[in-house]
C-alpha positions, 0 to 999 in steps of 0.5 A, spaced: 538 841 378 541 835 378 544 831 373 539 825 373 533 829 373 529 828 366 522 830 364 517 825 363 516 823 355 510 822 352 508 814 350 512 812 344 517 818 345 525 817 345 527 817 352 534 819 355 538 814 359 538 817 367 545 816 370 546 815 378 552 819 379 554 815 385 553 809 382 558 811 376 563 814 381 563 807 384 564 804 377 570 808 376 573 807 382 573 799 382 573 798 375 576 804 371 581 807 375 587 803 379 587 808 385 584 814 387 590 818 386 588 818 378 584 824 380 590 829 380 592 826 373 586 828 371 586 835 373 593 836 370 591 833 364 585 837 363 589 843 365 594 841 360 589 841 354 586 847 356 593 850 355 594 847 349 588 850 346 590 857 349 596 856 345 592 855 339 589 862 340 595 865 341 601 861 337 606 867 338 606 867 346 612 863 349 610 857 352 613 859 359 607 865 359 602 860 361 602 855 367 599 850 372 599 852 379 597 847 385 595 848 392 594 843 397 594 845 405 590 839 408 583 842 407 583 844 400 586 841 393 586 847 388 589 846 381 589 853 377 591 854 369 592 859 364 588 855 359 583 857 354 577 857 360 570 856 359 564 860 357 557 859 361 554 855 355 561 851 355 559 849 363 552 847 362 554 843 356 560 840 358 560 840 366 553 837 366 553 832 361 557 826 362 561 823 357 561 829 352 568 833 351 569 840 349 574 838 344 570 833 340 564 838 340 569 844 337 571 839 332 578 838 334 577 831 333 582 832 327 587 835 331 586 830 337 594 829 337 594 836 341 591 833 347 592 828 352 585 826 354 578 828 354 575 833 359 568 830 360 568 823 364 575 825 367 573 830 372 568 825 375 575 822 378 575 828 383 569 825 386 573 819 388 576 823 394 571 829 394 564 830 395 564 837 392 567 840 386 568 847 385 570 850 378 571 858 377 573 859 369 574 865 365 574 864 357 580 867 353 576 867 347 572 873 349 576 879 352 570 881 356 568 874 358 564 873 365 567 869 370 563 862 371 562 858 377 560 851 377 559 847 383 558 839 382 556 835 388 557 827 389 549 826 389 548 828 382 546 836 383 550 842 381 549 849 380 551 855 375 552 862 376 556 868 373 561 872 377 564 879 376 571 879 373 574 880 379 573 873 382 578 870 376 582 876 374 585 872 368 583 867 363 583 860 365 580 855 370 581 854 377 578 847 380 578 846 388 576 840 391 574 839 399 577 832 400 573 827 404 575 825 411 577 818 408 581 821 402 586 824 407 591 819 404 591 822 397 590 829 399 595 831 404 600 836 401 606 832 401 602 827 397 599 832 392 606 834 391 609 827 390 603 825 385 604 831 381 611 830 380 610 822 379 605 824 373 607 831 371 615 831 371 616 831 364 610 836 362 612 841 357 608 847 361 611 849 368 607 846 374 608 849 381 606 847 388 604 851 394 603 847 400 600 854 404 606 855 409 608 861 405 614 859 402 616 860 395 612 855 390 616 849 388 617 847 381 614 840 379 618 839 373 624 844 373 628 841 368 625 838 361 626 831 360 633 829 359 633 827 352 630 834 350 636 837 354 643 839 350 650 837 353 657 839 351 659 832 349 656 826 347 659 822 353 656 827 357 649 826 354 650 818 355 652 819 362 646 823 364 641 818 360 644 813 364 644 816 371 636 818 369 635 810 368 638 809 374 634 814 378 628 811 375 629 804 375 633 803 381 639 799 378 645 801 374 644 799 367 649 795 363 648 800 357 643 805 356 640 805 349 637 812 346 630 811 343 628 816 338 622 815 333 620 822 329 614 819 325 610 818 332 614 824 336 617 818 341 623 819 345 626 816 351 631 811 353 632 803 354 636 801 360 639 794 359 638 790 366 645 788 369 642 781 371 637 776 368 630 776 369 626 770 371 623 766 366 616 768 365 617 775 368 616 781 364 618 788 367 613 794 365 615 800 362 614 807 363 610 811 358 608 818 358 604 821 353 605 828 351 609 829 358 604 826 362 605 819 365 600 814 363 603 807 366 609 804 369 607 797 367 606 798 360 608 791 357 605 792 350 610 797 348 616 792 346 615 785 344 616 779 349 623 777 347 625 784 349 625 783 357 632 785 358 631 792 358 626 797 361 624 803 358 622 810 359 618 813 353 615 820 351 610 819 345 606 824 342 601 819 337 600 813 342 593 813 344 591 811 351 585 807 353 579 810 357 582 809 363 588 813 361 593 808 364 595 803 358 595 804 351 590 802 346 592 796 341 592 799 334 596 800 328 600 806 331 602 801 337 604 795 333 608 800 328 612 803 334 613 796 337 616 794 331 620 800 330 623 799 338 624 792 337 629 794 331 632 799 335 634 794 340 636 789 334 641 795 332 644 795 339 645 788 339 649 788 332 653 794 334 655 791 341 657 785 337 661 789 332 665 794 337 664 792 344 666 784 345 667 786 353 660 789 354 657 783 349 660 778 354 657 781 360 650 782 356 650 775 354 652 772 360 646 775 363 641 775 358 642 769 353 635 766 354 632 773 351 637 773 345 636 765 344 629 767 343 630 773 338 635 768 334 630 763 333 626 768 329 631 773 327 637 770 322 641 777 322 642 776 330 643 768 329 649 769 324 652 775 329 651 771 336 649 764 335 657 762 336 657 766 342 651 764 346 653 759 352 650 752 352 651 746 357 656 741 353 660 735 355 666 740 356 662 744 361 658 751 359 661 753 353 660 757 347 658 754 340 664 757 337 669 754 343 665 747 342 666 747 335 673 748 335 674 741 338 668 737 336 667 737 328 661 733 329 656 736 335 651 731 338 645 734 341 640 731 346 632 732 346 632 733 353 635 735 359 635 728 363 637 725 356 644 729 357 644 728 364 644 720 363 650 720 358 654 726 359 660 723 363 660 717 359 660 721 352 665 726 355 670 720 357 668 717 350 670 723 346 664 725 344 661 732 343 654 733 346 650 739 347 644 739 352 638 741 347 633 740 353 632 747 354 628 752 351 630 754 344 637 750 345 636 744 340 633 748 335 639 753 335 644 748 335 641 745 329 642 751 325 650 752 327 652 749 320 649 755 317 654 759 321 660 754 321 659 749 315 665 745 317 661 743 323 655 737 322 650 737 327 646 730 329 641 728 334 644 723 339 641 716 339 642 710 344 646 707 338 651 713 337 653 712 344 653 705 344 657 704 338 663 708 342 662 703 348 668 698 348 665 691 347 668 685 352 672 679 350 668 673 348 670 669 354 668 675 359 661 675 355 660 667 356 662 667 363 656 673 364 651 670 360 647 667 365 647 673 369 645 677 363 639 672 362 637 673 369 637 681 369 633 681 362 628 677 365 628 681 372 627 687 368 622 685 362 617 689 366 620 695 364 621 693 357 629 694 358 635 690 355 641 689 358 648 689 355 655 688 358 660 693 355 667 697 358 667 705 358 669 710 362 669 713 368 670 706 371 666 709 377 660 708 373 657 701 374 651 702 369 648 707 364 641 707 362 639 709 355 632 711 355 629 717 351 622 720 353 619 718 346 621 711 347 618 711 354 612 715 351 611 709 345 611 704 350 606 707 354 602 708 348 603 700 346 601 698 353 595 702 353 593 699 346 594 692 349 590 693 355 584 696 351 583 692 345 577 694 340 573 700 341 574 707 338 580 708 343 584 702 342 583 703 334 586 710 335 592 707 339 593 701 334 593 706 328 599 710 332 602 704 335 609 703 332 615 698 334 616 700 341 623 701 342 626 698 348 630 701 354 638 699 355 641 698 361 649 698 359 653 694 365 660 697 366 665 691 366 670 696 368 666 697 375 668 692 381 661 692 383 659 690 376 664 684 376 662 682 382 655 682 380 656 678 374 659 672 378 653 671 383 651 664 382 644 665 386 639 666 382 634 671 386 640 675 389 643 676 381 636 678 380 636 683 386 642 686 384 640 687 377 634 691 379 638 695 384 643 697 378 637 699 374 634 703 380 641 706 381 642 708 374 634 711 373 636 715 379 642 718 376 638 720 370 634 725 374 628 723 370 621 722 374 621 715 376 614 711 375 611 708 381 613 701 379 621 703 379 620 707 386 617 700 388 623 696 385 628 701 388 625 700 395 624 692 394 631 691 392 635 695 397 631 691 402 632 685 399 640 686 399 640 689 406 636 682 408 641 678 404 647 682 407 644 681 415 643 673 413 650 673 411 653 676 417 649 672 422 
């Protein structure tokens, strides 16, 4: 008998799908399961579910009375359980029919929370490492039930027969695999033991492993989960949970947050990472379902902003996907994610109120995560905004420190704008915050909600130039000819030129040119170059008065004082272009091709002039 042989049906009669078992196993190995190693998890899951059903038959029996025994000696892999077992009808119905579940057939769907997976397709994962599956089972539902033997082969054939009770003296099921030669990586004794500990270390039923050497069987899960144990003091509990997190993740956590959601039977810990996580990188979390490890990379258990922790949780009510390697996105998972997010918020609030040293170390490492949360969470904003670090003209400082010396806080819209003005603004006594990083500008503008005495405004060129000292009239008149030549030379960049005095005197020039202004000038130029037509009409409607860039020359700088006195027109133009190029490079913004060309040309022209002068 084979799994795919079916009799011919009369014309027009209903037909059943024929299954190519080899093709199905190939599909499982390449598209459903991440690795052949899952075969052992599937066997453990079936054993645990059988034990759960046995407990339903005998609710008074202690949990330790029924267990799971693993055996691997290099030639076979065997998994034996004391579960509910199968009758001959069960074997025909459930082992030979792909996709059918004994749990579903017995209308246990309403009690599905008691089971990890489904028996049907999970057993097929054994064909990833073996060509034959041998099952011996004796049902616990009938005292004198015979032993049933089922042998399934990778070509889709199977046989069933009954055996005397001596073949399996106790109720339960034994599954034996004869590994293929190419599956040794996953079936050698040390690997089977390691996989059993990996998947089953938190299982509630006792699991032992025997490698066939004659020694005593090793316990796979000798102790319950650390959060399920009792401790003499709260401090001892905290240290034990922290040690478990360190052993699991390989780092010493800043702190350990205990997680407990009784409504869904979830318990576990969140370990706070001691170092910042690179932008865009999210760590996965270890999720167990009823003790069985489901995934080590379950990102969906926490919101995106919570990348400062790694979690280990064990839950009763979360629903696995078909591969049982990730979580199904349903209302329960959404509720769990929201509840865990609230636990993390509560930890932040508690730390802010009671442990300023820990809070400081946490914010130093994870300020980006907290900023992300504060944008959307008013409570976190009120608690932590004053303590978050920002880049300012006073160096890196918290907003609370910065607001003590600057009642008016100016914020830039980009990193390059901040870099253009930082030194000059600091010398002028202006308090400027770099708002170019993610979330920063939005958060700084909310500072008055926490500190009403502080005002916040966007920095614009007019604000800064108003704080630069004008030169006296005589100096300006003397420089008028040079300034006219400089404006003409830089007209191609829509740049005006002015002469002021400002600190530091070592800065020869300041280029004030925002990203928005450059964008508007580019759009205006396109509108001029493409008059008429749909594109020209659109740009024309969008066009505004294009703001000009400003090159502010510093009269206090010796180089500028020399330049404004140049009486050779070409040399004056070249020096103005060089000053513009130097100021553009200091702004650290991307240079346009025309600006790069100007910098190269002005350098070569000045070099040629110097060589001619020396000769």
